[in-house]
N, C-alpha and C positions, 0 to 999 in steps of 0.2 A: 718346476718353477716356470712362471710365466713372466717374460720380460716385455714391458710396454714401451712404446715410443722408440723402437729399434730403428736406427737410420736405414733408409731404403727398404723398409718392410711395411707392407700395407696392414698387416695384422700382427698381434703379439706373437712372440716366438716362445714356444714351449720347449723346455729342456728336461732331460732325465738326469738325476744325480745319484751317485753312489756315496754312501757315508761310512766312515770308520770312527768308532769311539775308542780313544786311546785308553786301554785298560792294562797295558803292559803284558797281558797274557795272549790275547788274540791280535791286538794291534799295539805297536810301540810308537814312540815318537819318531822313529825312522820309517819313512814311507816304503823303501825297498821296492819301488816300482814307479812307473810314470816318469822315468828318467831323472828322478830326484836323487841327489847324493846326500850323504849324512851331513855334509857341510851346508847344503841347501836347507835341509830340515832344521838344523840348529839355528841358522840365520833367520828363518821364518818364526820358529817358536819363541826365540828370544825377544821378539817384538811385543810379546805379552808379559806384563809385569808378574802375572800369576805363575809364570813358568820359571822365573829366575831362581826360586828356591830349589828347583828340581834339576837345574842344569848340570851340576857336578855329578849327580848320580846317572843322569841320562848319557853323559859323555862316556861313561864306562860300560855302557850296554843297556842300562835302564830296565832290564826285565825283572829285577827284584823289587822294583818300586811298588809300594802298596798305595794305590790311589783311591781306595774305597772310602776313606775318611777325608780325603782332600776336598776342600770347599769349592773346587772348580772342576768342570768337565771339559776335556780337550777332545775336539773332533776334527776330522779331516773330511772335506767334501770334494768330490771330483765330478765335474760335469762330464757325462758319458756321451750323450748324443742329443741332437735336436729332434724333437718328436714331430713337429709339423712343418719342417722346412724341406720342400721338394727341390730337386735339381733345377727345375724351370722357374722356381719362385723368385729368386734373385741370387746374386753372387754369394754363395755360402762361404767362400774363402775369406770373407770379411768377418765372419763369425768364428771365434776361436773358443774351444772348450777351456774351462778354467778349473783351477784348484783353489779351494779356500781352506785355511786352517783357522780354527776357532778355539 
């Protein structure tokens, strides 16, 4: 991703992202990494109206859910690192990697 107009940066900041598509086989609604708890995950996913019909099944594990015919795709995106930000470029501590749930 290329972020434009980043404060204190003379050029756009390019970042590398990792993605996970929730299919309940390879990736579930529970992150199980990046210091996220199950409560954190439920709190985030319930912000999406399309998730509400799945909540009761997800709370009991969610691995038996069949999402293949569900009209929505759920994804998790984790910003891994900054591609073009050098240590002498500017104060990198002001840039924080992010996680997005979609």
